C-alpha positions in Angstrom: -164.4 -136.9 -78.8 -165.0 -137.4 -75.1 -163.5 -135.2 -72.5 -163.4 -136.2 -68.8 -163.0 -133.1 -66.8 -161.7 -132.9 -63.2 -163.6 -131.2 -60.5 -163.2 -127.4 -60.1 -162.0 -126.9 -63.6 -162.5 -123.4 -65.0 -163.2 -122.1 -68.5 -162.6 -118.4 -69.1 -163.9 -116.9 -72.4 -163.6 -113.4 -73.9 -163.6 -112.3 -77.5 -160.8 -114.1 -79.4 -159.5 -115.9 -76.4 -160.4 -118.9 -74.2 -158.5 -120.4 -71.2 -159.3 -123.8 -69.8 -157.7 -124.7 -66.5 -158.3 -128.2 -65.2 -157.8 -131.9 -66.1 -158.4 -133.7 -69.4 -157.9 -137.4 -69.1 -159.3 -139.1 -72.2 -159.0 -136.6 -74.9 -159.3 -138.3 -78.3 -157.3 -137.0 -81.4 -159.0 -133.9 -82.8 -158.3 -130.6 -84.4 -159.9 -127.1 -84.0 -159.7 -123.6 -85.4 -158.0 -122.0 -82.4 -154.3 -121.9 -81.9 -153.5 -123.7 -78.7 -150.8 -123.5 -76.0 -150.9 -126.4 -73.6 -149.2 -125.6 -70.3 -148.7 -127.7 -67.2 -150.4 -126.3 -64.2 -148.6 -128.7 -61.8 -145.3 -130.5 -61.3 -146.4 -133.2 -63.8 -145.7 -133.1 -67.5 -148.5 -134.0 -69.9 -148.4 -136.3 -72.9 -149.1 -135.0 -76.3 -149.4 -136.7 -79.7 -149.5 -135.1 -83.1 -149.4 -136.8 -86.5 -145.6 -137.2 -86.3 -144.7 -136.7 -82.7 -145.4 -138.2 -79.3 -143.7 -136.4 -76.4 -143.9 -135.5 -72.7 -143.8 -131.8 -72.2 -144.8 -129.0 -69.8 -145.4 -126.4 -72.4 -146.4 -127.0 -76.1 -147.6 -124.9 -79.1 -150.1 -126.3 -81.6 -151.1 -124.2 -84.6 -154.7 -124.0 -86.0 -156.2 -127.2 -87.4 -153.4 -129.5 -86.4 -154.6 -132.9 -85.3 -153.5 -133.7 -81.7 -154.3 -135.6 -78.6 -153.5 -134.3 -75.0 -153.5 -136.4 -71.8 -152.8 -134.5 -68.6 -151.5 -137.5 -66.7 -153.8 -136.7 -63.8 -152.2 -133.3 -63.5 -153.9 -129.9 -64.0 -153.2 -128.2 -67.3 -154.0 -124.9 -69.0 -155.3 -124.8 -72.5 -154.8 -121.3 -73.9 -156.9 -121.0 -77.1 -156.3 -118.0 -79.4 -158.3 -117.0 -82.5 -155.9 -117.3 -85.4 -157.1 -114.0 -86.9 -156.7 -112.2 -83.7 -153.8 -109.9 -82.8 -152.4 -112.4 -80.3 -153.0 -115.4 -82.6 -151.2 -113.8 -85.6 -148.2 -112.7 -83.5 -147.5 -116.1 -82.0 -148.1 -118.0 -85.3 -145.6 -115.6 -87.0 -143.1 -116.0 -84.2 -143.2 -119.8 -83.8 -144.1 -120.7 -87.4 -143.9 -124.4 -86.9 -147.2 -126.4 -86.9 -146.4 -127.6 -83.4 -143.4 -127.5 -81.1 -142.2 -127.6 -77.5 -141.8 -124.1 -76.0 -139.6 -123.1 -73.2 -141.4 -121.6 -70.2 -139.6 -121.4 -66.9 -140.9 -123.1 -63.8 -141.1 -119.7 -62.1 -143.3 -118.4 -64.8 -145.6 -121.4 -64.6 -145.8 -120.9 -60.9 -146.7 -117.2 -61.3 -149.4 -118.0 -63.8 -150.8 -120.7 -61.5 -150.9 -118.3 -58.6 -152.5 -115.6 -60.8 -155.4 -117.9 -61.4 -156.5 -117.6 -57.8 -156.2 -113.8 -57.6 -159.3 -111.6 -57.5 -158.0 -109.5 -60.4 -157.3 -112.5 -62.7 -157.3 -111.6 -66.3 -156.6 -113.7 -69.4 -154.6 -110.9 -71.0 -152.2 -110.9 -68.1 -151.5 -114.6 -68.7 -151.0 -114.0 -72.4 -148.7 -111.1 -71.9 -146.5 -113.0 -69.4 -146.2 -116.0 -71.8 -145.4 -113.7 -74.8 -142.8 -111.9 -72.8 -141.1 -115.2 -71.9 -141.1 -116.1 -75.6 -139.7 -112.8 -76.6 -142.7 -111.8 -78.6 -143.1 -108.0 -78.5 -146.6 -106.6 -78.0 -147.9 -103.2 -78.9 -150.9 -102.6 -76.8 -151.0 -98.8 -77.0 -153.9 -98.7 -79.4 -156.6 -96.1 -78.2 -160.3 -96.5 -78.5 -162.1 -95.0 -81.5 -165.6 -93.6 -81.1 -166.7 -95.2 -84.4 -165.6 -98.6 -83.3 -167.3 -98.1 -79.9 -170.5 -97.2 -81.8 -170.3 -100.4 -83.9 -169.6 -102.6 -80.8 -172.6 -101.1 -79.0 -174.8 -101.7 -82.1 -173.6 -105.4 -82.2 -174.1 -105.8 -78.5 -177.8 -104.9 -78.9 -178.4 -107.3 -81.6 -180.2 -110.5 -80.5 -178.6 -112.9 -82.9 -175.4 -111.1 -83.9 -176.2 -111.3 -87.6 -175.4 -108.2 -89.5 -173.6 -107.3 -92.7 -170.4 -105.3 -92.4 -171.8 -102.9 -95.1 -174.6 -102.0 -92.7 -172.1 -101.4 -89.9 -170.1 -99.2 -92.2 -173.1 -97.0 -93.0 -173.8 -96.5 -89.2 -170.4 -94.8 -88.8 -170.2 -93.3 -92.3 -167.2 -95.2 -93.4 -166.5 -97.4 -96.4 -166.8 -101.1 -95.7 -163.1 -101.6 -96.4 -162.1 -98.8 -94.1 -164.2 -100.1 -91.3 -162.9 -103.6 -91.8 -159.3 -102.3 -91.4 -160.1 -100.0 -88.5 -162.0 -102.7 -86.7 -159.2 -105.2 -87.0 -156.7 -102.6 -85.8 -158.7 -101.6 -82.7 -160.3 -104.9 -81.7 -157.7 -107.4 -82.9 -160.3 -109.4 -84.8 -162.0 -109.3 -88.2 -165.7 -108.3 -88.0 -166.7 -111.8 -89.2 -164.8 -113.6 -86.5 -165.8 -111.0 -83.8 -169.5 -111.7 -84.6 -169.0 -115.5 -84.3 -167.2 -115.1 -80.9 -170.0 -112.8 -79.7 -172.6 -115.4 -80.8 -170.8 -118.1 -79.0 -170.4 -116.0 -75.9 -174.1 -115.1 -76.0 -175.0 -118.8 -76.2 -172.7 -119.8 -73.3 -174.1 -116.9 -71.3 -177.6 -118.2 -71.8 -176.6 -121.7 -70.6 -174.9 -120.2 -67.6 -178.1 -118.4 -66.8 -179.9 -121.7 -66.5 -181.4 -122.1 -69.9 -181.3 -125.4 -71.9 -179.1 -125.7 -75.0 -182.0 -125.4 -77.4 -183.1 -122.1 -76.0 -179.6 -120.8 -75.6 -178.8 -121.7 -79.3 -181.9 -119.9 -80.6 -181.3 -116.9 -78.3 -177.7 -116.5 -79.7 -178.7 -116.9 -83.3 -177.7 -120.5 -84.0 -180.1 -122.6 -86.0 -180.3 -125.2 -83.2 -178.3 -126.7 -80.3 -176.4 -129.0 -82.5 -175.2 -126.1 -84.6 -174.0 -124.3 -81.4 -172.3 -127.4 -80.1 -170.5 -128.0 -83.5 -169.3 -124.4 -83.5 -168.0 -124.6 -79.9 -166.1 -127.9 -80.7 -164.7 -126.5 -84.0 -163.4 -123.4 -82.1 -162.1 -125.0 -79.0 -161.9 -128.8 -79.4 -164.1 -129.2 -76.3 -167.6 -130.6 -76.1 -170.1 -128.1 -74.9 -172.1 -130.9 -73.2 -169.0 -132.0 -71.3 -168.3 -128.4 -70.1 -171.9 -128.0 -68.8 -172.6 -131.6 -67.8 -172.0 -130.9 -64.1 -171.9 -127.3 -62.9 -170.0 -128.4 -59.8 -167.2 -129.7 -62.1 -166.6 -126.8 -64.4 -167.0 -123.1 -63.7 -167.5 -120.9 -66.8 -166.5 -117.3 -66.6 -167.2 -114.7 -69.3 -164.6 -111.9 -69.1 -165.8 -108.4 -69.9 -164.7 -107.0 -73.2 -161.6 -104.7 -72.8 
């Protein structure tokens, strides 16, 4: 797959969520693990192909592992990528159910999201919440922090390669493994396994942002080599890591702090 990225594109990443804002011209057919919302960021519609559909749209939903091809028709688009096992991913998959479909988002909402991108307090979660509200998907974000989960998160953050068994994490906070798994998913919106993978990916991307080459970044994050990290990135997001970092003047990568 080859992605041709427009200048001044931006990729935001946080645990369980990624948001690409920019231009993808020649995006070959592919599939990836993340659930994807494709949203026009301009007056232009984009062209999207799936196995049995070929349409022009301004907002489109694609479930996990569905082969698709997106062309932005020279207009800026947003790719909102959600971990299927995350709180947001499970909610939208349950609400929409179809493997892929057009979704109705008003022009006013698209304008609001576009303007938000340039605000100093821009946050991916605000974009998600605005979209979910427009789709009548109810959110329950009142969950409070738990000291045991905070302790587990801090332990994971201090690991160099983010490789640890859930059973070890459970012992740290004196819980059974099954109880920790349930509590972790409830509080963080991700299973421990997927959380660790996202943390590894974020560590690798952070290392590249800091000026290191792919090989060093991969080993630093706990991948076997740069090819392993690149395959994981593409499998998660459908984007080539080398294309994202080919020219730092073309794509800005921002790692959002964990909330």
